[in-house]
C-alpha positions in Angstrom: -52.7 149.8 -73.8 -53.9 153.3 -74.8 -52.0 155.6 -77.1 -51.2 157.9 -74.1 -49.8 154.9 -72.3 -47.4 154.2 -75.2 -46.3 157.8 -75.3 -48.1 158.4 -78.6 -50.2 161.5 -78.6 -52.0 163.5 -81.2 -49.8 165.0 -83.9 -49.3 168.7 -83.3 -50.9 171.0 -85.9 -48.3 172.2 -88.3 -47.6 176.0 -88.3 -48.4 178.2 -91.3 -44.7 178.6 -91.9 -44.1 174.8 -91.9 -46.8 174.2 -94.4 -45.6 177.1 -96.6 -42.0 175.9 -96.6 -43.1 172.4 -97.6 -45.5 173.6 -100.3 -42.7 175.9 -101.7 -40.4 172.9 -101.8 -42.9 171.1 -104.0 -42.9 174.1 -106.4 -39.1 174.2 -106.5 -39.0 170.4 -107.1 -41.1 171.0 -110.3 -38.5 173.5 -111.5 -40.4 176.5 -110.3 -43.0 176.2 -113.0 -46.6 175.0 -113.3 -48.7 173.2 -110.7 -51.2 174.7 -108.3 -50.3 176.6 -105.2 -53.5 175.4 -103.6 -52.8 171.8 -104.4 -49.2 172.2 -103.1 -50.6 173.8 -99.9 -53.2 171.0 -99.3 -50.6 168.3 -100.0 -48.1 169.8 -97.5 -50.8 170.3 -94.9 -52.0 166.7 -95.3 -48.5 165.2 -95.1 -47.6 167.2 -92.0 -50.7 166.1 -90.2 -50.5 162.4 -90.9 -48.8 160.0 -88.4 -45.8 158.3 -89.8 -46.7 154.7 -90.9 -44.5 153.3 -88.1 -46.8 154.9 -85.5 -50.1 153.8 -86.9 
């Protein structure tokens, strides 16, 4: 059965605000110090675009 037949479609692209909020949360989790804004952004973008393991 195809993905469309199971009701599983492509993951919608995250919005700029969704990525920004998640990246900001990573910075806050580090105590608002250190790290890399770019690395946080890329991590958030990657996590928001991956299918949950239960759907793979």
